[in-house]
C-alpha positions as CSV (number, residue, x, y, z in Angstrom):
1,M,42.2,42.8,-89.1
2,K,41.0,39.2,-90.3
3,T,43.7,37.6,-88.2
4,L,43.3,39.3,-85.2
5,K,39.6,37.9,-85.2
6,I,40.3,34.4,-85.9
7,I,42.6,33.9,-82.8
8,P,40.0,34.3,-80.0
9,I,37.7,32.1,-81.8
10,L,40.5,29.5,-82.0
11,L,41.4,29.7,-78.4
12,L,37.9,29.3,-77.6
13,S,37.6,26.0,-79.3
14,T,40.5,24.7,-77.6
15,S,39.3,25.6,-74.5
16,L,35.9,23.7,-75.2
17,L,38.0,20.6,-76.4
18,L,40.2,20.5,-73.4
19,F,37.0,20.9,-70.9
20,T,35.3,18.2,-72.9
21,N,38.4,15.8,-72.6
22,C,38.6,16.8,-69.0
23,G,34.7,15.7,-68.4
24,L,35.4,12.4,-69.7
25,K,38.9,12.0,-68.3
26,K,37.7,12.7,-64.8
27,M,34.8,10.1,-65.2
28,I,37.4,7.5,-66.7
29,K,40.0,8.1,-64.0
30,K,37.5,7.9,-61.2
31,Q,35.5,4.7,-62.6
32,A,36.8,2.5,-59.8
33,D,35.1,4.9,-57.1
34,V,31.7,3.2,-59.0
35,T,30.1,0.4,-57.1
36,Y,28.1,-1.9,-58.7
37,T,25.9,-4.8,-56.9
38,V,24.2,-7.9,-58.0
39,T,21.4,-9.7,-56.2
40,P,21.4,-12.5,-56.2
41,N,25.2,-13.1,-56.7
42,P,25.8,-15.9,-57.6
43,L,22.8,-15.8,-59.9
44,E,20.0,-18.2,-59.6
45,V,17.5,-19.8,-61.3
46,H,14.0,-20.3,-59.9
47,G,11.0,-21.7,-62.0
48,G,12.9,-21.6,-65.1
49,K,13.7,-18.1,-64.8
50,M,17.0,-15.8,-63.6
51,K,16.0,-12.7,-61.8
52,M,18.8,-10.3,-61.2
53,E,18.6,-6.9,-59.6
54,I,21.8,-4.6,-60.4
55,K,22.5,-1.5,-58.4
56,G,25.1,1.1,-59.3
57,N,26.2,3.9,-57.3
58,Y,28.1,6.9,-58.5
59,P,30.0,9.2,-55.9
60,K,29.6,13.0,-55.6
61,K,31.3,15.0,-58.4
62,Y,32.0,12.0,-60.7
63,F,29.1,12.2,-63.3
64,N,29.5,15.0,-65.5
65,K,26.5,17.4,-65.6
66,K,26.2,17.0,-69.6
67,A,27.4,13.6,-70.0
68,T,25.4,10.3,-70.7
69,M,26.2,6.7,-70.2
70,V,25.2,3.5,-71.5
71,L,25.8,0.4,-69.5
72,T,25.2,-3.1,-71.1
73,P,24.9,-6.0,-69.0
74,V,26.1,-9.0,-70.9
75,L,25.8,-12.9,-70.0
76,K,29.0,-14.8,-70.9
77,T,28.8,-18.3,-70.9
78,A,31.7,-21.2,-70.9
79,S,30.6,-21.9,-74.1
80,G,31.4,-18.8,-75.5
81,E,28.0,-17.3,-76.1
82,T,27.1,-14.1,-75.2
83,V,23.9,-12.8,-74.1
84,T,23.1,-9.0,-74.5
85,L,20.7,-7.7,-72.2
86,P,18.7,-4.6,-72.0
87,P,20.8,-1.5,-71.6
88,I,20.9,1.0,-68.5
89,N,20.8,4.5,-69.7
90,L,22.1,7.3,-67.4
91,E,22.3,11.1,-68.3
92,G,23.6,14.2,-66.3
93,E,21.3,16.5,-64.7
94,K,21.8,19.0,-67.7
95,V,21.0,16.3,-70.4
96,K,17.4,16.2,-70.2
97,G,17.0,12.8,-72.3
98,G,14.5,11.1,-70.2
99,N,17.0,8.5,-68.6
100,Q,18.0,7.9,-65.1
101,V,19.6,11.1,-63.9
102,I,22.9,10.9,-61.7
103,G,23.5,14.4,-60.2
104,Y,27.1,16.1,-60.1
105,K,27.5,17.4,-56.8
106,T,25.4,14.8,-54.8
107,G,26.2,11.8,-57.1
108,G,23.5,9.3,-57.5
109,S,22.5,5.4,-58.1
110,F,20.3,3.6,-60.5
111,T,18.3,-0.2,-59.9
112,Y,17.8,-2.4,-62.9
113,N,15.8,-5.5,-62.8
114,H,15.6,-8.2,-65.3
115,T,14.4,-11.8,-65.7
116,L,16.1,-14.1,-68.3
117,D,14.7,-17.4,-69.3
118,Y,17.3,-20.2,-68.1
119,K,19.1,-22.1,-70.3
120,P,21.6,-25.0,-69.2
121,D,24.5,-23.3,-70.7
122,Y,24.3,-20.2,-68.3
123,Q,25.1,-22.5,-65.3
124,T,28.9,-21.6,-65.8
125,C,29.0,-18.0,-66.9
126,E,29.9,-14.4,-66.1
127,L,27.8,-11.3,-65.7
128,V,29.6,-8.4,-67.0
129,A,29.1,-4.6,-68.4
130,T,31.2,-2.2,-70.2
131,P,30.1,1.4,-69.6
132,Q,29.9,3.7,-72.6
133,A,30.0,7.4,-71.6
134,K,29.8,10.3,-74.1
135,L,29.8,13.9,-73.5
136,K,28.6,16.0,-76.5
137,K,30.8,14.3,-79.5
138,K,33.4,12.6,-77.4
139,E,33.0,9.0,-76.6
140,A,34.6,6.9,-74.0
141,T,34.6,3.3,-73.0
142,L,35.5,2.3,-69.4
143,N,36.6,-0.7,-68.0
144,E,34.8,-3.6,-68.3
145,V,32.9,-4.6,-64.9
146,K,32.3,-7.9,-63.9
147,L,28.9,-7.8,-61.9
148,A,28.4,-11.5,-60.8
149,E,29.9,-15.0,-61.6
150,G,27.9,-18.5,-62.0
151,T,24.3,-19.5,-61.7
152,N,23.1,-21.7,-58.8
153,T,21.0,-24.2,-60.4
154,T,19.9,-26.3,-57.3
155,S,16.3,-25.5,-58.3
156,E,16.6,-27.5,-61.5
157,R,17.7,-30.5,-59.5
158,V,13.6,-31.4,-58.9
159,D,12.9,-34.9,-59.5
160,V,10.4,-35.5,-62.1
161,A,10.6,-39.2,-62.9
162,P,7.4,-40.6,-62.6
163,T,7.3,-44.6,-62.1
164,L,4.2,-47.0,-63.0
165,A,1.8,-48.0,-60.4
166,Y,-1.6,-49.1,-59.7
167,K,-3.7,-46.5,-57.9
168,D,-3.8,-48.3,-54.4
169,K,0.0,-48.1,-54.6
170,A,0.7,-44.4,-55.9
171,V,1.5,-42.8,-52.6
172,N,4.5,-40.7,-51.7
173,G,5.6,-39.7,-55.5
174,S,4.5,-39.1,-59.1
175,F,3.3,-42.3,-60.9
176,F,1.7,-43.1,-64.0
177,I,-1.6,-44.8,-63.0
178,F,-2.8,-47.9,-64.9
179,A,-6.5,-48.5,-64.8
180,D,-7.9,-51.0,-62.3
181,H,-8.1,-54.1,-64.2
182,N,-11.3,-54.9,-62.3
183,Y,-10.2,-58.9,-62.4
184,V,-11.2,-60.6,-59.4
185,G,-9.7,-64.2,-58.8
186,P,-11.7,-67.3,-58.0
187,K,-14.0,-66.8,-54.8
188,L,-15.0,-69.0,-52.3
189,L,-18.6,-70.0,-52.8
190,T,-20.7,-71.1,-50.0
191,Q,-24.2,-73.1,-50.0
192,T,-25.6,-73.5,-46.5
193,G,-28.3,-75.5,-45.2
194,I,-30.0,-75.9,-41.5
195,I,-31.3,-78.4,-39.3
196,Y,-33.2,-77.5,-36.2
197,F,-33.5,-79.6,-32.7
198,E,-36.0,-79.8,-30.0
199,V,-35.1,-78.0,-26.8
200,N,-32.6,-80.2,-24.8
201,R,-32.6,-83.0,-27.4
202,D,-30.2,-84.3,-30.3
203,V,-32.1,-86.0,-32.6
204,L,-33.5,-85.5,-35.9
205,D,-37.3,-84.4,-36.0
206,W,-38.4,-83.3,-39.3
207,N,-41.8,-82.5,-37.9
208,L,-40.8,-79.5,-35.8
209,P,-41.9,-76.2,-37.2
210,L,-39.0,-74.7,-38.5
211,N,-37.5,-78.2,-40.3
212,K,-41.1,-78.0,-42.2
213,E,-40.8,-74.1,-43.4
214,E,-40.2,-74.4,-47.3
215,E,-37.3,-72.2,-47.0
216,N,-35.5,-74.6,-44.6
217,I,-36.2,-77.6,-47.0
218,E,-35.4,-76.2,-49.9
219,G,-32.1,-75.0,-48.6
220,L,-31.0,-78.6,-47.3
221,K,-32.0,-79.9,-51.0
222,K,-29.5,-77.2,-52.8
223,L,-26.6,-78.7,-51.0
224,M,-26.4,-81.9,-53.1
225,N,-26.5,-80.2,-56.4
226,F,-24.2,-77.8,-55.2
227,V,-21.7,-80.5,-54.0
228,S,-22.1,-82.2,-57.4
229,E,-22.0,-79.3,-59.4
230,Q,-18.8,-77.3,-58.1
231,P,-15.4,-79.2,-59.1
232,N,-13.7,-77.7,-56.3
233,I,-15.2,-78.6,-53.0
234,E,-13.0,-77.5,-50.2
235,T,-14.5,-78.1,-47.0
236,I,-18.1,-78.8,-45.7
237,E,-18.4,-77.2,-42.1
238,I,-20.9,-78.6,-39.6
239,L,-21.6,-75.9,-36.9
240,G,-23.4,-77.2,-33.8
241,W,-25.2,-74.9,-31.5
242,A,-27.2,-74.6,-28.2
243,S,-29.9,-72.2,-27.1
244,P,-28.2,-70.4,-23.9
245,E,-30.9,-70.8,-21.5
246,G,-30.0,-74.6,-20.2
247,E,-27.3,-75.9,-18.3
248,L,-23.7,-74.6,-19.7
249,K,-22.2,-78.2,-19.8
250,R,-25.2,-79.9,-21.2
251,N,-25.5,-77.3,-24.1
252,Q,-22.1,-77.7,-25.0
253,E,-22.6,-81.6,-24.9
254,L,-25.7,-81.1,-27.3
255,S,-24.0,-78.6,-29.5
256,S,-21.3,-81.4,-30.2
257,N,-24.1,-83.8,-31.0
258,R,-26.2,-82.0,-33.2
259,S,-22.9,-81.3,-35.4
260,A,-22.5,-85.0,-35.3
261,I,-26.1,-85.9,-36.1
262,G,-25.5,-83.2,-39.0
263,K,-22.3,-85.0,-40.4
264,K,-24.3,-88.5,-40.8
265,W,-27.4,-86.7,-42.0
266,F,-25.4,-85.4,-44.8
267,E,-23.3,-88.6,-45.4
268,S,-26.7,-90.5,-45.9
269,E,-28.3,-88.0,-48.0
270,Y,-25.4,-87.6,-50.4
271,N,-24.6,-91.5,-50.9
272,K,-28.5,-91.5,-51.8
273,Y,-28.0,-88.4,-54.1
274,I,-25.0,-90.0,-55.7
275,K,-26.7,-93.3,-56.1
276,E,-29.7,-91.9,-58.1
277,K,-27.4,-90.0,-60.0
278,A,-25.2,-92.8,-61.0
279,R,-28.3,-94.7,-62.1
280,Q,-29.8,-92.1,-64.3
281,E,-26.2,-91.3,-66.0
282,K,-25.8,-95.1,-66.0
283,V,-22.1,-94.6,-64.8
284,K,-20.5,-96.0,-61.5
285,E,-21.2,-94.4,-58.3
286,N,-17.4,-94.2,-57.6
287,D,-16.9,-92.1,-60.9
288,I,-18.9,-89.2,-59.7
289,K,-18.8,-89.4,-56.0
290,K,-16.2,-87.0,-54.6
291,E,-14.0,-87.5,-51.4
292,L,-15.3,-84.9,-49.1
293,K,-13.6,-83.2,-46.0
294,F,-15.8,-82.6,-42.8
295,E,-14.9,-79.8,-40.4
296,L,-17.3,-80.2,-37.3
297,K,-17.4,-77.1,-34.9
298,D,-18.8,-77.6,-31.3
299,N,-20.0,-74.0,-30.7
300,G,-21.8,-74.3,-27.4
301,E,-24.3,-71.5,-26.6
302,D,-25.0,-68.9,-28.9
303,W,-25.3,-65.9,-26.9
304,D,-24.6,-63.7,-29.9
305,G,-27.1,-65.3,-31.8
306,F,-29.7,-65.0,-28.6
307,I,-28.7,-61.0,-28.4
308,E,-29.3,-60.1,-32.3
309,A,-32.6,-62.1,-32.4
310,L,-33.7,-60.4,-29.3
311,G,-32.6,-57.0,-30.9
312,N,-34.9,-57.8,-34.0
313,S,-37.7,-59.2,-32.2
314,N,-41.0,-57.4,-31.4
315,I,-40.4,-57.1,-27.6
316,K,-41.3,-53.9,-26.4
317,D,-38.5,-53.3,-23.6
318,K,-35.9,-55.5,-25.5
319,S,-33.2,-52.7,-25.2
320,Q,-33.6,-52.5,-21.6
321,I,-33.7,-56.6,-21.4
322,I,-30.5,-56.6,-23.4
323,N,-28.5,-54.1,-21.3
324,V,-29.6,-56.5,-17.9
325,I,-28.3,-59.4,-19.9
326,K,-25.0,-57.9,-20.8
327,S,-24.5,-56.3,-17.6
328,Q,-24.6,-60.0,-16.1
329,N,-21.0,-61.3,-15.9
330,D,-22.0,-64.5,-14.0
331,M,-23.5,-67.3,-16.7
332,D,-26.0,-68.8,-14.2
333,Q,-27.4,-65.4,-13.7
334,R,-27.7,-64.8,-17.5
335,E,-29.5,-68.0,-17.6
336,Q,-31.5,-67.3,-15.3
337,Q,-32.8,-63.7,-17.0
338,I,-33.5,-65.9,-20.1
339,R,-35.7,-68.1,-17.9
340,N,-37.6,-65.2,-16.5
341,M,-38.0,-63.7,-20.1
342,I,-39.6,-67.0,-21.2
343,A,-42.2,-66.9,-18.4
344,I,-43.1,-63.1,-19.6
345,Y,-42.6,-63.1,-23.5
346,D,-43.9,-66.0,-25.8
347,E,-42.0,-64.7,-28.7
348,V,-38.9,-65.9,-26.7
349,D,-39.7,-69.5,-26.0
350,N,-41.6,-69.7,-29.3
351,V,-39.3,-68.1,-31.9
352,I,-36.2,-66.7,-30.5
353,L,-34.6,-69.8,-28.6
354,P,-36.2,-72.5,-31.1
355,S,-34.0,-70.6,-34.1
356,L,-30.9,-71.1,-32.1
357,R,-31.1,-75.0,-31.3
358,R,-29.5,-76.1,-34.8
359,A,-26.9,-77.6,-36.9
360,I,-25.7,-75.2,-39.8
361,I,-24.1,-77.1,-42.9
362,K,-21.9,-74.9,-45.1
363,V,-20.3,-76.5,-47.9
364,N,-17.5,-74.7,-49.2
365,S,-16.2,-74.6,-53.0
366,M,-13.7,-72.3,-54.8
367,E,-14.9,-70.7,-57.6
368,A,-13.8,-72.4,-61.2
369,K,-11.6,-70.1,-63.1
370,K,-8.3,-69.8,-65.1
371,T,-5.3,-70.0,-63.5
372,D,-2.8,-67.0,-63.7
373,E,-0.7,-69.4,-65.8
374,E,-3.4,-70.0,-68.3
375,I,-4.1,-66.4,-68.3
376,A,-0.7,-65.5,-69.1
377,Q,-0.5,-67.8,-71.8
378,L,-3.9,-66.8,-73.3
379,A,-2.4,-63.6,-73.3
380,A,0.8,-64.2,-75.3
381,N,-1.1,-66.5,-77.7
382,E,-4.6,-66.0,-77.8
383,P,-5.9,-62.6,-76.1
384,E,-9.1,-62.8,-78.1
385,K,-10.2,-65.4,-75.8
386,L,-9.8,-63.4,-72.5
387,N,-12.4,-61.0,-71.5
388,N,-10.9,-57.3,-70.9
389,D,-10.4,-57.7,-67.2
390,E,-8.8,-61.0,-67.8
391,L,-6.5,-59.3,-70.5
392,L,-5.8,-56.2,-68.2
393,Y,-4.8,-58.6,-65.5
394,A,-2.5,-60.6,-67.3
395,A,-0.3,-57.5,-68.0
396,S,0.1,-57.1,-64.0
397,L,1.6,-60.8,-64.0
398,T,4.6,-59.4,-65.5
399,N,7.3,-57.0,-65.1
400,D,8.4,-57.0,-68.5
401,K,7.5,-53.9,-70.3
402,K,7.4,-55.4,-73.8
403,A,5.2,-58.0,-72.7
404,Q,2.9,-55.4,-71.2
405,E,2.9,-53.0,-74.2
406,D,2.1,-56.2,-76.4
407,I,-1.0,-57.1,-74.1
408,Y,-2.0,-53.3,-73.9
409,T,-1.7,-53.1,-77.6
410,K,-4.0,-56.0,-77.9
411,A,-6.4,-54.6,-75.2
412,T,-6.7,-51.2,-77.6
413,E,-7.4,-53.5,-80.6
414,I,-9.9,-56.1,-79.3
415,Y,-11.5,-53.7,-76.8
416,A,-11.3,-50.5,-78.7
417,N,-14.1,-48.9,-77.2
418,N,-12.9,-49.1,-73.7
419,Y,-10.4,-46.5,-72.3
420,R,-8.4,-48.7,-70.2
421,G,-6.1,-50.4,-72.6
422,Y,-5.0,-46.8,-74.1
423,N,-4.3,-45.6,-70.8
424,D,-2.4,-48.3,-70.0
425,L,-0.4,-48.6,-73.0
426,A,0.0,-44.7,-72.8
427,C,2.2,-45.4,-69.2
428,I,4.5,-47.8,-70.8
429,K,5.2,-45.2,-73.6
430,A,5.7,-42.0,-71.1
431,S,7.8,-44.5,-69.1
432,E,10.0,-44.8,-71.9
433,G,10.1,-41.1,-73.1
434,K,7.8,-41.4,-75.9
435,L,5.6,-38.7,-74.9
436,D,4.2,-37.8,-77.9
437,E,2.7,-41.3,-78.5
438,A,1.6,-41.3,-74.8
439,K,-0.1,-38.3,-75.2
440,K,-2.1,-39.3,-78.3
441,L,-3.0,-42.3,-76.5
442,L,-4.3,-40.6,-73.5
443,D,-6.2,-38.2,-75.4
444,K,-8.2,-41.0,-77.0
445,A,-8.7,-42.5,-73.4
446,N,-10.0,-39.1,-72.2
447,S,-12.4,-38.8,-75.3
448,L,-13.7,-42.5,-74.5
449,N,-14.0,-41.9,-70.5
450,P,-13.8,-38.0,-69.8
451,N,-13.0,-36.8,-66.5
452,N,-11.1,-40.2,-65.2
453,G,-8.9,-39.3,-62.4
454,E,-6.0,-41.9,-63.4
455,V,-6.4,-40.5,-67.1
456,L,-6.2,-36.7,-66.0
457,N,-2.9,-37.6,-63.6
458,N,-0.9,-39.2,-66.7
459,L,-2.1,-36.1,-69.0
460,G,-0.6,-33.7,-66.3
461,L,2.7,-36.1,-65.7
462,V,3.1,-36.2,-69.8
463,A,2.7,-32.2,-69.6
464,L,5.1,-31.9,-66.8
465,M,7.7,-33.7,-68.3
466,E,7.4,-31.7,-71.5
467,G,7.9,-28.6,-69.2
468,D,4.5,-26.9,-69.7
469,F,3.8,-26.6,-66.1
470,E,0.6,-24.3,-66.4
471,A,-1.2,-27.4,-68.3
472,A,0.1,-29.8,-65.8
473,K,-1.3,-27.9,-63.2
474,N,-4.7,-27.5,-65.0
475,Y,-4.7,-31.6,-65.4
476,F,-3.6,-32.2,-61.7
477,E,-6.4,-30.0,-60.7
478,A,-9.1,-31.7,-62.5
479,S,-8.0,-35.2,-61.5
480,Q,-8.2,-33.9,-58.3
481,K,-11.9,-32.9,-58.5
482,A,-12.3,-36.7,-60.3
483,G,-11.2,-37.8,-56.6
484,L,-7.4,-38.5,-57.2
485,N,-5.1,-37.1,-54.7
486,Q,-2.9,-34.5,-56.2
487,D,-1.1,-32.8,-53.3
488,Y,2.6,-34.4,-54.5
489,N,2.3,-33.2,-57.9
490,M,1.0,-30.0,-57.2
491,G,3.8,-29.8,-54.9
492,V,6.2,-30.5,-57.7
493,V,4.4,-28.4,-60.0
494,N,4.8,-25.4,-57.7
495,M,8.4,-26.2,-57.4
496,K,8.8,-26.1,-60.8
497,L,7.1,-22.7,-61.0
498,G,9.6,-21.2,-58.2
499,N,6.4,-21.3,-55.4
500,Y,8.3,-23.1,-52.7
501,S,5.9,-21.7,-50.0
502,D,2.6,-23.1,-51.8
503,A,4.4,-26.1,-52.4
504,A,5.4,-26.6,-48.6
505,N,1.7,-26.3,-48.3
506,V,0.4,-29.3,-50.2
507,F,3.6,-31.4,-49.2
508,K,2.7,-31.5,-45.4
509,A,1.2,-35.1,-45.7
510,T,4.5,-36.6,-47.7
511,K,7.7,-37.6,-45.5
512,C,10.9,-38.7,-46.4
513,N,10.8,-37.8,-49.7
514,Y,13.9,-36.0,-52.3
515,N,11.4,-33.4,-53.5
516,V,10.3,-32.4,-50.1
517,A,13.8,-32.3,-48.7
518,L,14.8,-30.3,-52.1
519,N,11.9,-27.8,-51.4
520,Q,13.0,-27.3,-47.9
521,L,16.6,-26.4,-49.0
522,L,15.2,-23.7,-51.7
523,S,13.3,-22.4,-48.8
524,K,16.5,-22.4,-46.8
525,D,14.9,-24.5,-43.8
526,Y,18.1,-26.9,-43.7
527,T,17.4,-28.4,-40.3
528,A,14.1,-29.5,-41.8
529,A,15.9,-30.5,-45.5
530,K,18.7,-33.0,-43.7
531,S,16.1,-34.3,-41.1
532,T,14.0,-35.4,-44.4
533,V,16.9,-36.8,-46.3
534,E,18.3,-38.7,-43.6
535,C,14.7,-40.5,-42.9
536,I,15.2,-41.4,-46.7
537,Q,15.4,-45.3,-47.0
538,N,17.3,-46.6,-49.8
539,K,19.1,-43.7,-50.6
540,E,20.2,-43.0,-54.1
541,A,23.0,-40.6,-55.8
542,K,20.6,-37.6,-55.8
543,E,19.8,-37.5,-52.2
544,Y,23.5,-37.8,-50.9
545,Y,24.1,-34.9,-53.6
546,L,21.3,-33.0,-52.0
547,M,23.1,-33.8,-48.8
548,A,26.4,-32.4,-49.8
549,I,24.6,-29.0,-50.8
550,I,23.1,-28.5,-47.5
551,G,26.7,-29.3,-45.7
552,A,28.1,-26.6,-48.2
553,R,25.3,-24.4,-47.1
554,T,25.5,-24.8,-43.5
555,N,29.5,-24.9,-43.4
556,D,29.6,-28.4,-42.6
557,A,32.4,-29.6,-44.2
558,N,32.4,-33.1,-43.2
559,L,28.9,-33.5,-44.4
560,L,29.6,-32.4,-47.5
561,F,33.1,-34.1,-48.3
562,K,31.3,-37.7,-47.0
563,N,28.2,-37.2,-48.8
564,L,29.5,-36.0,-52.0
565,A,32.1,-38.9,-52.2
566,K,28.9,-41.3,-51.8
567,A,26.9,-39.8,-54.4
568,C,29.9,-39.8,-57.0
569,E,30.6,-43.0,-55.9
570,I,26.8,-44.5,-56.9
571,N,26.8,-42.3,-59.9
572,P,30.0,-41.1,-61.5
573,D,28.5,-38.7,-63.7
574,M,28.2,-36.3,-60.5
575,K,31.6,-35.5,-60.4
576,K,31.1,-33.3,-63.4
577,Q,28.0,-31.6,-62.1
578,A,30.0,-31.0,-58.9
579,L,32.9,-29.4,-60.7
580,K,30.3,-26.9,-62.3
581,D,28.0,-26.5,-59.3
582,I,28.3,-23.0,-57.7
583,E,27.2,-24.4,-54.5
584,F,30.9,-26.0,-54.1
585,K,32.9,-22.7,-55.3
586,N,34.4,-22.1,-52.0
587,Y,35.6,-25.7,-51.8
588,R,37.1,-26.5,-55.1
589,D,40.6,-26.1,-53.9
590,N,40.3,-28.2,-50.8
591,A,41.9,-31.8,-50.9
592,A,39.1,-33.4,-49.2
593,F,36.7,-31.9,-52.2
594,K,39.1,-33.2,-54.7
595,D,39.3,-36.6,-53.1
596,A,35.4,-36.9,-53.2
597,I,35.0,-36.3,-57.1
598,K,38.2,-38.1,-58.0
């Protein structure tokens, strides 16, 4: 009796086992009917992230009602590294495990999204998954599925290589900006005196009211002291003028004679001055007398001076009078208008016209300052003898970074409370890749002169080079508020964050620039990208490589091969880059491609 009871149980167990095996075997047997898609494929990196969407589609009558499946995506790199991503958990409609349900009769699908921080090793990779199916206590490993191959890293080609410049030269790119040295070279100094003449005369008359005015007397006296004290007299200009109410030819003659009279007077007064000075100092006249260069200018009638004086006068109808005079093209008519005014307005006859009959004496001297050679020598040997402006200016006289670094270091020591030396030294350090040192120096500069646009710009570039894009953005925004245009740098930050539309908005004023072209390519505007690269002068390897990518994306093989060959010729390292670059995947077996990178 016991035997009869056991046999049915054994038969039932065997039946269940066969059923279970049958369920998994069908899923194994039909696994090729399952489809997977990955977007994008190849994978892409944007803003330092790899975003992927995996979709799986299961056919009808495939997924056992009581089965579960775990699909674990794995990134395999060429170096042998494996990166296991979070699993995808699926289940049949009778499992009730809270996972994505795939129907038996209807089939079903799943969508899986994941974002991965990009590493350079991920450029050459495969994205695979090996499904693990389970039905009750039985498990089966399905075939490995290849989901995607390679990562497009073109967005990583953003150029972040700031160069050095002063603010006025920092356009159309990223620059570590030196503080203004504020040094002004020798200026032309001028001392002026005026001699006035009577109407229609060219002889000296010191009894004229204007010649007797204290201001004019003092101006003429200062001329001699100025000539004596200034070591670098350039010229003595004497400008003869006539008032415009007389006959044109006569007025031209008067202006010429008045400039000659002015020269004669000056020479006479200068000789007297030198004679007296030599007597007082007990030296020879020739030892202190200077060779003077005169420039006489016969300016004729002073119409501009007349109109200006009339505009500054108290005459009630002056605006209308000026318009009437200006409307007269005939010179005789103009002069007649003035004669009419003389009869009506005493101010014209007694004040305005007399002030125009003159000889202006201008002594021009170049300011005495250190020469550039002297400044450079002192900066190298005795920097403490230079003021801060001169010392910082000395650094601008050389392109030798070591010499510049030495000068800026001295500036931080001698003028320790001035931010400029710290800022400028930081620029040199940053350009050499010494970002930690640069940051410390910039923090010091910022503490001495908070909210300075150049310092904030440089802090932003250091943050950008360190990969801290949010900090860079904050610094650039602060620099913009401080008055420095940061559109270009903000565009680069947006590119690094993967915000290509925002980058395009701030790049609008920037033309013929590599990063602008790259942003257009990443935005899939290949026509604009090609045009931008073409207009860049003095192209480097990176521009030719970018044009090769444009050729690959637009199926223009000739554009690709020609520009890739040029890029590799300029920079042989690009041969290895091209071999790994997924942009050229479809061309790797092409003979012209192989020639371009050989």
